[in-house]
C-alpha positions in Angstrom: 105.4 80.7 148.7 106.1 83.6 146.4 109.3 83.3 144.4 111.2 86.0 146.5 110.0 85.3 150.1 113.1 83.3 151.2 115.4 85.9 149.6 113.9 89.1 151.1 116.4 90.9 153.4 119.2 88.4 152.6 122.4 89.1 150.8 122.8 86.5 148.1 124.9 85.8 145.0 122.6 85.4 142.0 125.1 82.9 140.4 124.4 80.5 143.4 120.6 80.6 143.1 120.4 78.5 139.9 122.3 75.3 139.0 123.5 73.8 135.7 121.8 70.6 134.6 123.3 68.5 131.8 121.6 69.1 128.4 119.0 71.5 129.9 118.0 75.1 130.5 117.0 75.7 134.1 115.1 78.8 135.3 114.2 80.3 138.6 111.9 83.3 139.0 113.2 85.8 141.5 110.5 88.5 141.1 107.2 88.2 139.4 105.0 91.3 139.5 102.4 92.8 137.1 105.0 95.4 136.2 107.9 93.1 135.5 109.9 90.0 136.2 113.4 89.0 137.1 114.4 85.4 136.3 117.7 83.5 136.6 118.6 81.0 133.9 121.4 78.3 133.7 122.1 77.0 130.2 124.2 73.9 129.6 126.7 74.3 126.7 124.9 74.2 123.3 121.5 74.9 124.8 119.5 78.0 124.1 116.2 79.7 123.4 115.0 79.7 119.8 114.2 83.0 118.1 111.1 84.7 119.4 109.8 88.2 120.2 108.5 89.8 123.4 106.3 92.8 123.8 108.6 94.5 126.3 112.3 95.4 126.5 114.4 92.8 128.3 117.8 93.1 129.9 120.1 90.1 129.8 123.0 90.2 132.3 125.5 87.3 132.0 126.6 86.3 135.5 128.7 83.2 134.5 130.1 81.7 131.3 129.7 82.8 127.7 126.6 83.3 125.4 125.6 84.4 122.0 122.6 86.7 121.9 121.2 87.3 118.4 119.0 90.4 118.0 117.3 91.0 114.6 119.9 88.8 112.9 122.9 90.5 114.6 125.0 88.0 116.8 126.6 89.4 119.9 129.0 87.5 122.2 128.6 88.2 125.9 130.8 87.0 128.8 130.4 87.2 132.5 129.7 90.7 133.7 128.3 91.9 130.4 124.8 92.8 129.5 122.6 93.7 126.6 119.1 95.1 126.2 116.9 93.2 123.8 114.3 95.7 122.4 110.6 95.0 122.4 109.1 93.3 119.3 112.5 92.5 117.8 113.3 88.8 117.1 116.0 87.5 119.4 117.6 84.2 120.4 120.2 83.0 123.0 122.7 80.1 122.7 125.3 78.9 125.2 128.7 79.0 123.6 130.0 77.6 127.0 127.5 76.9 129.7 126.3 80.2 131.1 124.0 81.8 133.7 122.1 85.0 133.2 119.6 87.2 134.9 116.7 88.3 132.7 114.9 91.5 133.7 111.7 92.4 131.9 109.9 95.7 132.7 106.3 95.7 131.5 105.4 99.4 132.1 
């Protein structure tokens, strides 16, 4: 089954589509196309993604909790309802200040 089949044509709350797990980062792909992806993540408090780069811009939209997103050494605090665009080829990292959920949207073209 493709990641989105059970969601097509349904009204859903993204925050309900991924669950927290103690000491872990959980992800769920919502859309996976050649032109881009949309993935939901749930980070337990203190968990994160270490610094890395990506060849495309990526939009992080926090849908629950509180996170620190670092882009090229600049730390940004995001809370529920806020978003930031992480530019292509710039080092970035994410850490859960409090457990948080986010939607990551990456457009590849």
